[in-house]
C-alpha positions in Angstrom: 0.0 0.0 0.0 1.3 3.4 -1.0 2.1 6.0 1.7 -0.8 8.2 0.6 -3.3 5.3 1.0 -1.8 4.4 4.4 -2.2 8.0 5.6 -5.8 8.3 4.3 -6.7 5.1 6.1 -5.0 6.3 9.3 -6.7 9.7 8.9 -10.1 8.2 8.7 -9.4 6.0 11.8 -8.1 9.0 13.7 -11.1 11.1 12.9 -13.4 8.2 14.1 -11.7 7.4 17.4 -9.8 10.5 18.6 -12.6 11.6 21.0 -12.1 8.3 22.9 -8.3 8.8 23.3 -7.8 10.2 26.8 -4.1 9.6 27.6 -0.7 10.2 26.0 0.0 6.5 26.0 -3.2 5.7 24.2 -2.4 8.5 21.7 1.0 6.8 21.0 -0.5 3.5 20.3 -3.4 4.8 18.3 -1.8 7.4 16.1 2.0 7.9 16.5 3.2 4.3 16.2 1.0 3.7 13.1 2.3 7.0 11.6 5.9 5.9 12.0 4.9 2.5 10.7 3.4 4.1 7.6 6.8 5.7 7.0 8.3 2.3 6.9 9.9 2.1 10.4 9.5 -1.1 12.4 8.1 0.3 15.7 8.4 -3.2 17.3 12.1 -3.4 16.6 14.1 -1.6 19.3 17.1 -1.4 17.0 15.1 0.8 14.7 12.6 2.6 17.0 13.8 3.1 20.6 11.0 3.9 23.0 11.7 6.2 26.0 15.2 6.9 24.7 17.8 8.1 27.3 21.0 9.8 26.2 24.3 8.7 27.7 25.5 12.2 28.6 24.4 15.8 29.1 20.8 15.2 30.1 18.9 15.6 33.3 18.7 12.4 35.3 15.6 10.5 34.4 14.7 12.7 31.4 13.7 10.8 28.3 12.5 11.4 24.8 9.5 9.3 23.7 11.2 7.7 20.6 14.5 7.7 18.9 14.4 6.5 15.3 17.5 4.7 14.0 18.8 3.9 10.5 22.0 2.0 9.9 22.7 2.1 13.6 22.6 5.9 13.8 19.9 8.1 15.4 18.2 10.1 12.6 15.1 11.4 14.3 13.8 12.2 17.8 10.1 12.1 18.5 8.4 13.9 21.5 4.7 12.9 22.0 1.9 14.7 23.7 -1.8 13.8 24.1 -4.0 14.6 21.1 -6.1 17.0 23.1 -3.2 19.2 23.8 -2.2 22.1 21.6 1.5 21.9 20.5 3.9 24.7 21.3 7.6 25.2 21.5 7.3 25.2 25.3 6.3 21.5 25.0 9.6 20.6 23.4 12.2 21.1 26.2 13.4 17.5 26.0 13.8 17.7 22.2 15.9 20.9 22.6 18.3 19.2 25.0 18.4 15.8 23.2 19.1 17.5 19.9 22.4 18.8 21.2 23.7 15.5 22.6 22.7 13.1 19.8 23.5 12.7 16.1 19.9 13.5 15.1 19.3 16.5 13.0 15.6 16.0 12.7 13.0 16.2 15.5 9.3 15.7 15.6 6.9 17.2 18.1 3.5 15.7 17.8 0.1 15.2 19.5 -0.7 12.3 17.1 -2.8 14.5 14.8 -0.4 17.3 14.1 3.3 16.5 13.4 5.8 19.4 13.6 9.2 18.8 12.0 12.3 20.6 13.3 15.9 20.8 12.3 18.9 23.1 12.9 18.8 25.7 10.0 19.4 28.8 12.2 22.3 27.5 14.2 24.2 24.1 13.7 23.5 21.5 16.3 20.8 23.6 18.0 17.1 22.9 17.2 15.2 25.7 15.6 12.4 27.3 17.6 10.0 27.1 14.6 9.1 23.9 12.6 10.0 23.9 8.9 7.2 21.5 8.0 3.8 20.7 9.7 1.7 17.7 8.7 -1.9 17.5 9.8 -3.2 14.0 9.8 -6.8 15.3 9.6 -6.2 17.8 6.7 -3.5 17.0 4.2 -3.0 17.1 0.4 -1.0 15.0 -1.9 1.6 17.7 -1.9 2.0 17.4 1.9 2.4 13.6 1.5 5.1 14.2 -1.2 7.1 16.3 1.4 6.5 13.7 4.0 8.1 11.0 1.8 11.5 12.5 2.5 11.2 11.1 6.0 10.3 7.6 5.0 12.8 4.9 5.9 13.7 3.8 2.4 14.2 7.4 1.1 15.5 9.2 4.2 18.6 11.3 3.4 19.6 13.9 5.9 21.2 16.2 3.3 18.1 16.1 1.2 16.0 16.8 4.3 18.1 19.8 5.4 18.1 21.3 1.9 14.3 20.9 1.6 13.9 22.3 5.2 15.7 25.5 4.3 13.6 26.0 1.2 10.4 25.3 3.0 11.3 27.6 5.9 12.1 30.6 3.7 9.1 29.9 1.5 6.8 30.0 4.5 8.4 33.2 5.7 7.8 34.8 2.3 4.2 33.6 2.5 3.7 35.1 5.9 5.1 38.4 4.7 2.7 38.3 1.7 -0.2 37.5 4.0 0.7 40.6 6.2 1.0 42.8 3.2 -2.4 41.5 1.9 -4.0 42.4 5.2 -2.3 45.8 5.6 0.1 46.9 2.8 3.3 48.6 4.2 4.6 51.8 2.7 7.6 49.9 1.2 5.2 47.4 -0.5 3.0 50.2 -1.9 6.2 52.0 -3.3 7.0 48.9 -5.4 3.9 49.7 -7.4 3.8 53.5 -7.3 7.4 53.7 -8.5 6.2 52.0 -11.8 2.8 53.7 -12.1 3.1 57.2 -10.8 5.3 59.8 -12.5 7.5 61.7 -10.1 8.3 60.9 -6.5 6.2 58.6 -4.3 5.3 61.1 -1.6 3.5 60.1 1.6 0.2 61.4 0.2 0.7 59.3 -2.9 1.4 56.2 -0.8 -1.6 56.9 1.4 -3.8 57.2 -1.7 -2.5 54.0 -3.3 -2.5 51.9 -0.1 -6.2 50.8 -0.4 -5.9 50.5 -4.2 -2.9 48.1 -3.9 -4.8 46.1 -1.2 -7.9 45.8 -3.4 -6.0 44.9 -6.5 -4.0 42.3 -4.5 -7.3 40.7 -3.2 -9.0 40.8 -6.6 -5.9 39.3 -8.3 -5.9 36.3 -6.0 -9.7 35.8 -6.4 -9.4 36.0 -10.1 -6.6 33.4 -10.2 -8.7 31.1 -8.0 -11.7 31.6 -10.1 -9.8 30.8 -13.3 -8.4 27.6 -11.7 -11.9 26.5 -10.6 -13.4 27.2 -14.1 -10.6 25.2 -15.7 -11.1 22.3 -13.3 -14.9 22.4 -14.0 -14.3 22.4 -17.7 -12.0 19.4 -17.4 -14.3 17.4 -15.1 -17.8 18.7 -15.1 -19.9 16.9 -12.4 -22.7 14.6 -13.6 -26.3 15.8 -13.0 -29.7 14.2 -12.9 -32.6 15.2 -15.1 -33.4 19.0 -15.2 -36.7 19.1 -13.3 -35.5 17.5 -10.0 -32.3 19.6 -10.1 -34.3 22.8 -10.3 -36.4 21.7 -7.3 -33.2 20.8 -5.5 -31.7 24.3 -6.0 -34.9 25.8 -4.6 -34.8 23.5 -1.6 -31.2 24.2 -0.9 -31.7 28.0 -1.2 -30.5 30.5 -3.7 -26.9 31.5 -3.8 -26.1 35.1 -2.9 -25.4 37.4 -5.8 -22.4 39.4 -5.0 -19.3 40.7 -6.6 -15.9 39.1 -5.6 -14.8 42.3 -3.9 -17.7 42.1 -1.4 -16.8 38.6 -0.3 -14.3 38.2 2.5 -13.3 34.6 3.5 -12.4 34.6 7.2 -9.9 32.3 9.0 -12.7 30.7 10.9 -14.5 29.9 7.6 -11.4 28.3 6.3 -10.9 26.3 9.5 -14.6 25.3 9.4 -14.2 24.1 5.8 -11.1 22.1 6.8 -13.1 20.4 9.6 -16.0 19.5 7.3 -13.5 18.2 4.7 -11.8 16.1 7.3 -15.1 14.6 8.4 -16.1 13.8 4.8 -12.6 12.2 4.1 -14.0 8.8 5.2 -16.5 8.8 2.3 -15.1 10.7 -0.6 -11.8 12.1 -1.9 -11.3 15.5 -0.2 -10.7 17.2 -3.6 -14.4 16.8 -4.2 -15.3 18.8 -1.1 -15.2 22.4 -2.2 -15.8 25.7 -0.5 -17.7 28.4 -2.3 -17.9 31.6 -0.3 -20.8 34.1 -0.6 -21.6 37.4 1.2 -24.2 35.9 3.6 -22.7 32.5 4.2 -19.9 30.1 3.2 -21.1 27.1 1.3 -19.4 23.7 1.3 -20.4 21.6 -1.6 -19.7 18.2 -3.1 -18.1 18.4 -6.5 -18.5 22.2 -6.4 -22.1 21.6 -7.3 -24.7 23.9 -5.6 -27.2 21.0 -6.0 -25.1 19.0 -3.6 -24.8 21.2 -0.4 -23.0 19.5 2.5 -22.9 22.5 4.9 -23.2 26.2 5.2 -21.2 28.3 7.6 -23.2 31.3 8.8 -20.3 33.0 10.6 -20.9 36.7 9.6 -23.1 37.7 12.5 -21.3 39.2 15.5 -23.5 37.6 18.2 -24.3 34.1 17.1 -22.9 31.5 14.6 -24.6 28.6 12.9 -23.8 25.7 10.8 -26.3 24.6 8.2 -26.6 20.9 7.6 -28.8 19.2 5.0 -31.2 16.3 4.8 -32.9 15.8 1.4 -31.4 19.2 0.5 -33.4 21.0 3.2 -31.2 23.1 5.5 -31.3 22.9 9.3 -29.4 25.6 11.1 -27.7 24.6 14.3 -26.1 27.2 16.7 -22.5 26.6 17.6 -20.3 28.2 20.2 -16.9 27.2 18.7 -15.4 25.5 15.7 -15.1 22.2 17.6 -18.9 22.0 17.7 -18.8 21.2 14.0 -17.6 17.7 14.9 -20.8 17.0 16.7 -22.6 17.3 13.4 -20.4 14.7 11.7 -23.2 12.1 11.3 -25.5 14.6 9.5 -22.7 15.9 7.3 -21.7 12.4 6.2 -25.4 11.5 5.8 -25.8 14.3 3.2 -22.7 13.0 1.3 -24.1 9.5 1.3 -27.4 10.8 -0.1 -25.6 12.4 -3.1 -23.4 9.4 -3.7 -26.3 7.0 -3.6 -28.5 9.2 -5.8 -31.3 9.2 -3.3 -31.2 13.0 -2.8 
């Protein structure tokens, strides 16, 4: 079985049982050991995966790291585990920092069984960086993420390749963060990049203030246009199959009309993106996640199967300041349920999956 298939299987299992995992030890057995196994490491061979590894020198007495992974007799990775209900942070990684210095490992993983943070020593040799260069989310990943993860598989692990890729990923992520900041609030320096080519004469402060909102709007519209073009291209390449026209018209009426807005009026929030990821992770058990598509509108954020508004899975009504709702569907009729946080979406997993099953079976 290919790594991608193994991870999809593990992801579906993790989504199904994670609520019942209450201890770190159970988390190791349910998620972390199978994850290492999917990468090709024999977790039951202590010459390959050493549990509760203790270094010979330089470490506090009794301090251990959860796993040391060996290849050809050398330690290549250190793994520190936390319970899956715990949010990971660099403060959780004190053992990794100390063990990184006294072992031959140049790669370390901090994980809660669902999120795997990969660290190395790009900033300073033999000292673990404070920020991960790669993060793999077992509940929300793409084939591109899996391709990056293959570098850490037993048969293909090469530390020089890992370090080279780590540096590229780190700096790429830093550039993406800077672009994200500029998108939210363009700096004077960023605006000057454009005014220098557009405006004749000096870019005075008044010119920069005038062009700041223009640059921000142009940036947003450019990104939306690119996404729209990609979606149109994908739909042309693989148009979803539909039933006869009369039931489809009735279905659109039952599901409710889409809001008619211009792209500039639509703002997709971080919570909507996270809500979409949660719904996609829930549906992963039933369909390929590529088929679960988000289509934002002014009044709500729709999540559709096959990007088809006749196949609504959920609607995220997150625009109101006081209350938030998730809309779930049965026979294409929406039921709005109030939620207090994003985690409440998981409580609607059965209804979300039931809607997908209806569309897949053709009963809806």
